[in-house]
C-alpha positions in Angstrom: 37.0 59.8 38.3 36.2 56.1 38.6 33.6 54.7 41.0 35.0 53.9 44.5 34.0 50.3 44.1 36.5 49.0 46.7 35.3 51.2 49.5 31.6 51.0 48.3 31.7 47.2 48.7 33.1 47.5 52.2 30.5 50.1 53.0 27.5 48.1 51.8 28.9 45.0 53.7 29.0 47.1 56.9 25.5 48.6 56.3 24.0 45.1 55.5 26.2 43.3 58.0 27.4 40.9 55.3 30.7 39.2 54.8 32.4 39.2 51.4 31.3 35.6 50.9 27.7 36.2 51.7 27.6 39.4 49.5 29.1 37.4 46.6 26.4 34.8 47.0 23.6 37.4 47.0 25.1 39.1 43.9 25.6 35.7 42.2 29.3 36.3 41.4 32.5 34.5 42.5 33.9 35.4 45.8 37.3 35.8 44.2 35.9 38.4 41.9 34.7 40.5 44.8 37.9 40.1 46.7 40.0 41.3 43.6 37.7 44.4 43.4 38.1 45.1 47.1 41.9 44.8 46.7 41.8 47.0 43.6 43.4 44.3 41.6 40.9 44.6 38.7 38.2 46.9 37.4 34.5 46.2 37.5 32.6 45.3 34.4 29.5 47.3 33.4 27.4 44.3 34.4 28.9 44.1 37.9 28.4 47.8 38.4 24.7 47.6 37.6 24.3 44.4 39.7 26.1 45.7 42.7 24.7 49.2 42.8 21.2 47.9 42.1 21.6 45.6 45.1 22.9 48.6 47.2 19.9 50.6 46.2 17.1 48.1 46.5 18.2 46.1 49.5 18.6 49.0 51.9 15.8 51.1 53.4 15.2 54.6 52.1 17.4 57.2 53.7 20.1 54.7 54.5 21.0 53.6 51.0 24.6 53.6 49.8 24.4 57.0 48.1 22.7 58.5 51.1 25.5 57.2 53.3 28.2 58.5 51.0 26.7 62.0 50.9 26.4 62.1 54.7 30.1 61.1 54.9 31.1 63.7 52.4 29.3 66.4 54.4 31.1 65.4 57.5 34.5 65.9 55.8 33.7 69.1 54.0 32.0 72.4 54.9 29.7 72.2 51.9 29.0 69.7 49.1 27.7 70.5 45.6 26.3 68.0 43.0 26.9 67.7 39.3 25.0 65.4 37.0 27.3 64.1 34.3 26.4 62.0 31.2 29.9 60.6 31.0 33.0 60.2 33.2 34.9 63.4 34.3 38.5 62.6 33.6 41.0 65.0 35.2 40.4 68.5 36.4 37.3 70.5 35.7 37.6 73.1 32.9 35.2 75.3 30.9 36.3 74.2 27.4 33.3 72.0 26.8 30.6 74.2 28.3 27.6 75.2 26.3 26.5 78.7 25.5 22.7 78.2 25.5 22.1 77.4 29.1 20.7 79.4 32.0 23.7 81.5 32.9 25.7 80.9 29.7 29.0 78.9 29.5 30.1 77.5 32.8 30.3 74.4 35.0 27.0 73.8 36.8 26.6 72.5 40.3 23.3 71.9 42.2 22.7 72.1 45.9 21.1 68.6 46.2 21.4 65.1 44.9 17.8 65.2 43.7 18.5 68.3 41.5 21.5 66.8 39.9 20.1 63.3 39.2 16.8 64.7 37.8 18.6 66.2 34.8 20.6 63.1 33.7 18.5 60.1 34.8 17.6 59.2 31.2 21.2 58.3 30.2 22.4 54.9 31.2 26.0 56.0 31.6 25.1 59.1 33.7 26.3 59.6 37.3 26.3 62.3 40.0 29.6 63.8 41.1 30.1 65.3 44.6 32.3 68.5 44.7 33.5 70.8 47.3 34.6 74.4 46.8 37.8 74.7 48.8 38.0 78.5 49.2 35.8 81.4 48.0 38.1 84.2 49.1 39.0 86.6 46.4 36.2 85.3 44.0 33.6 87.6 42.5 30.2 86.1 43.2 27.0 87.2 41.6 23.7 86.0 43.2 20.2 86.0 41.9 16.8 85.3 43.4 13.7 84.5 41.4 13.4 88.0 40.0 12.9 90.0 36.8 16.7 90.3 36.5 17.3 86.6 36.7 14.5 85.8 34.3 15.9 88.3 31.7 19.3 86.7 32.1 18.0 83.2 31.4 15.9 84.4 28.5 19.0 86.1 27.0 21.2 83.0 27.2 18.4 80.8 26.0 18.2 82.9 22.8 14.8 84.4 23.5 15.8 88.1 23.6 17.6 88.6 20.3 15.8 91.8 19.4 16.5 93.2 22.9 20.1 92.0 23.3 21.6 95.5 23.0 19.2 97.1 25.4 21.1 98.8 28.3 19.2 96.7 30.9 20.2 93.5 29.3 23.8 94.5 28.7 24.2 95.5 32.3 22.8 92.2 33.6 25.0 90.1 31.2 28.1 92.1 32.1 27.5 91.4 35.8 27.4 87.7 35.0 30.4 87.6 32.7 32.5 89.5 35.2 31.7 86.9 37.9 33.8 83.9 39.0 30.7 82.2 40.3 27.0 82.8 39.7 24.4 81.6 42.2 20.9 81.5 40.7 17.6 79.5 40.8 17.5 76.4 38.7 15.1 76.6 35.7 13.4 73.4 34.7 11.3 72.7 31.5 8.2 74.1 33.1 10.1 77.3 34.0 11.3 77.6 30.4 7.8 77.6 29.1 6.8 80.3 31.4 9.8 82.4 30.4 8.9 81.8 26.7 5.4 83.2 27.4 7.0 86.3 28.9 9.5 86.6 26.0 6.7 86.4 23.5 4.7 89.1 25.3 1.9 86.7 26.4 2.3 87.4 30.1 3.8 90.1 32.3 7.0 90.1 34.3 4.9 89.9 37.5 2.9 86.9 36.2 6.1 85.1 35.2 8.1 85.7 38.3 5.2 84.8 40.6 4.5 81.6 38.6 8.2 80.6 38.6 8.1 80.6 42.4 5.8 77.5 42.1 8.8 75.3 41.2 10.8 74.6 44.3 14.1 73.4 42.8 16.6 75.3 44.8 19.7 77.1 43.4 22.6 76.2 41.2 26.2 77.4 41.5 27.7 78.2 38.1 31.5 78.2 37.9 32.3 80.9 35.3 36.1 81.3 35.5 39.2 79.2 35.4 40.1 80.9 38.7 37.0 79.4 40.3 37.6 76.0 38.6 40.8 75.6 40.4 38.9 75.9 43.8 36.8 72.8 42.9 37.7 69.4 44.4 36.0 66.2 43.2 34.9 64.3 46.3 33.1 61.2 45.0 31.1 59.7 42.1 27.7 58.2 42.7 26.2 55.4 40.4 22.6 55.5 39.3 21.2 52.0 38.8 18.2 51.4 36.5 15.7 51.2 39.3 16.8 54.5 40.8 16.6 56.2 37.4 13.1 54.9 37.0 12.2 56.2 40.5 13.7 59.6 39.7 11.7 59.9 36.5 8.4 59.1 38.4 9.1 61.7 41.1 10.1 64.3 38.5 6.9 63.7 36.5 4.8 64.1 39.6 6.5 67.3 40.6 6.3 68.8 37.1 2.5 68.1 37.0 2.0 69.8 40.3 4.2 72.9 39.6 2.6 73.3 36.2 -0.9 73.5 37.7 0.3 75.8 40.4 2.0 78.1 37.9 -1.1 78.4 35.7 -3.3 79.3 38.7 -0.8 82.0 39.7 -0.7 83.4 36.1 -4.5 83.8 36.1 -4.5 85.4 39.5 -2.0 88.1 38.5 -3.2 88.6 34.9 -3.5 92.4 35.4 -0.2 92.9 37.3 3.2 93.9 36.0 4.8 94.9 32.7 5.0 93.2 29.4 8.4 92.8 27.8 7.9 95.6 25.3 7.0 97.9 28.1 9.9 96.8 30.2 12.5 97.1 27.5 11.1 100.0 25.5 
């Protein structure tokens, strides 16, 4: 899906109360170029995309920027909106052919519940963007849902390759079967700080209680993982949001601050619960 440059130009003109002529002047481009883009007579260059979306991000107050407006508009049209951070353009319908095995819930198409979640994972790539999706109908789909729990943690450790010696244990096999039988899995998002805590648990350094309590310190929300072609067919691409350089830098700064805070909180919790729970060898004996 291409960027909706024609409607985006019209929207930012409305937000900023600018004419095409005045917008062209502020962007430093020919009025004829902007008119052709609005009329969909030409495609924008990479330079224009960065210039325009940087203007749309920096010249409008927080909370009313172009991407904020587009998300609000999408929510008005659809019952729910999900976000997918992509490092390259999604061309055509979503499928599972290119999904990776070594991610939280195994192969699947991953959707977050917020723009902040999705953008935080792909901000480092200049070609990255955030897609908005709707799920048109959940009827007849098998949905498996996790909270921050022992079961969820074992699933992530398994798919991340941390439980090789325990992969045939009945508890692990039962958890994985419930995931692979599902059309959609809803589960907490695991960031890099979470992975380190899970690694400590998988190594036998901390107990399941210490790990799950510490993992609660990261407030990243949940992700919806599309696990079947049946569920893929229920997905509808709603829009594509551009991340300009300034926004990517802002995302990185916020992400760094949040990671520092959650790491400190997690270590405090681990110390507090150091005598609680079971070690992995006790749990999967």
